[in-house]
C-alpha distance (Angstrom), angle and dihedral (degrees) to the residues before:
residue distance angle dihedral
M1 . . .
A2 3.79 . .
E3 3.78 118.3 .
C4 3.79 116.7 -90.3
L5 3.82 111.3 -97.2
F6 3.79 92.8 -132.3
C7 3.80 92.6 47.7
A8 3.82 86.6 52.3
A9 3.82 89.8 51.4
V10 3.81 91.6 50.0
A11 3.83 90.1 48.8
G12 3.80 92.2 50.9
K13 3.81 92.6 -114.0
L14 3.81 94.0 116.0
D15 3.79 122.7 61.6
V16 3.82 105.1 -119.0
F17 3.79 135.6 150.8
A18 3.80 103.2 -113.4
V19 3.79 120.6 -155.1
Y20 3.81 102.5 174.4
E21 3.77 144.1 6.7
S22 3.78 130.6 -174.4
E23 3.78 133.4 165.9
Q24 3.81 89.6 -83.5
V25 3.80 108.3 27.8
F26 3.76 145.0 41.1
A27 3.82 120.1 -157.2
F28 3.79 126.8 -166.1
L29 3.78 141.1 158.8
D30 3.80 117.0 -82.6
H31 3.81 108.4 -116.1
R32 3.83 89.4 -140.8
P33 3.81 101.1 40.4
V34 3.77 125.5 -169.1
F35 3.81 84.0 -143.9
K36 3.78 127.3 -1.9
G37 3.79 109.2 -83.1
H38 3.85 93.6 38.5
V39 3.82 105.6 154.6
L40 3.80 130.5 -160.6
V41 3.80 116.0 -149.9
V42 3.82 113.9 -160.7
P43 3.80 134.8 176.1
K44 3.80 110.4 -110.9
V45 3.80 91.2 -129.3
H46 3.79 118.7 65.7
I47 3.79 107.7 -96.0
E48 3.78 117.5 159.0
V49 3.80 104.8 -161.7
L50 3.79 139.3 13.5
A51 3.82 92.9 -105.0
D52 3.83 88.6 62.1
L53 3.81 94.3 55.4
P54 3.82 106.2 105.6
H55 3.80 112.3 -111.8
D56 3.80 92.3 -119.6
D57 3.82 89.7 55.8
V58 3.82 97.8 50.4
G59 3.81 95.1 80.2
P60 3.82 96.7 45.5
Y61 3.82 91.1 44.7
F62 3.79 93.5 53.5
L63 3.81 92.6 42.2
D64 3.82 86.2 59.8
V65 3.82 90.2 46.9
Q66 3.82 87.8 51.6
R67 3.82 90.3 49.0
I68 3.83 90.7 51.8
A69 3.82 93.2 46.7
T70 3.79 90.4 53.2
A71 3.82 91.1 47.2
V72 3.82 92.2 50.2
E73 3.80 89.7 55.2
T74 3.81 94.4 44.2
G75 3.79 98.6 39.1
L76 3.79 96.4 44.9
G77 3.79 100.1 31.1
A78 3.81 89.5 -119.7
A79 3.78 119.0 167.7
G80 3.81 90.3 -134.5
T81 3.78 144.1 -38.0
F82 3.77 139.6 -105.1
V83 3.81 109.6 -137.2
A84 3.81 116.6 -167.0
L85 3.77 141.6 162.8
N86 3.80 124.7 -164.9
N87 3.78 113.0 -150.1
K88 3.83 112.1 -157.5
V89 3.82 98.3 -46.8
S90 3.83 110.8 78.5
Q91 3.81 90.3 2.3
S92 3.81 98.8 140.7
V93 3.82 93.6 -170.0
P94 3.82 116.5 36.7
H95 3.81 93.1 -130.7
L96 3.79 120.5 96.7
H97 3.79 109.4 -98.8
T98 3.78 136.8 164.0
H99 3.78 122.1 -147.6
V100 3.81 118.1 -139.6
V101 3.79 108.1 -169.7
P102 3.82 123.5 -176.4
R103 3.80 113.7 -124.8
T104 3.77 136.6 -161.9
K105 3.79 128.4 -178.3
G106 3.79 109.7 -89.0
D107 3.82 94.4 15.1
G108 3.80 90.8 138.0
L109 3.80 98.8 -118.3
R110 3.78 107.1 143.3
G111 3.78 126.8 -177.3
F112 3.75 112.6 -48.9
F113 3.79 98.5 -30.2
W114 3.78 104.2 118.0
P115 3.79 113.3 -165.7
R116 3.79 112.4 -163.9
T117 3.79 130.1 -137.8
K118 3.81 136.0 -174.9
Y119 3.78 135.8 -127.6
A120 3.80 113.8 -114.6
S121 3.81 92.9 -131.1
A122 3.78 145.4 -14.2
E123 3.80 87.3 -96.9
E124 3.80 91.9 57.4
T125 3.81 90.3 46.9
A126 3.80 91.1 50.2
D127 3.82 90.1 49.3
Y128 3.82 91.4 54.8
A129 3.81 91.0 47.2
K130 3.81 91.8 49.8
R131 3.81 94.1 47.9
I132 3.80 90.9 53.5
A133 3.82 94.6 41.8
D134 3.80 91.7 49.6
A135 3.82 90.5 53.7
I136 3.83 94.4 55.7
P137 3.80 110.7 104.0
């Protein structure tokens, strides 16, 4: 079986734009963002679904998700965030991950239809990553 894409990202084997790393999590920009600045937060160890996350790790994991959501708002000037986790169904990579998507009023996001966009360049992607990373306390 091929290595998990998110495990490869955590290990530095996949070229991603990282925004945050703690003892438990690694966070990086989604390469197909709903909106620019869309971050994926993943546990560093391979865990497929939320039920497999050890109880003692749930709090620290979601504290990091909270930290990223706040940084997305602050760093990008977003009005808010959409925070979501697919569990098995619609989970494109079988590694637990939480989406943190910047939101603005009237941005067009409706329900669970997630249109995707692209960054214009690696420089633009790096700029978004830096703005979020710099806003993390």
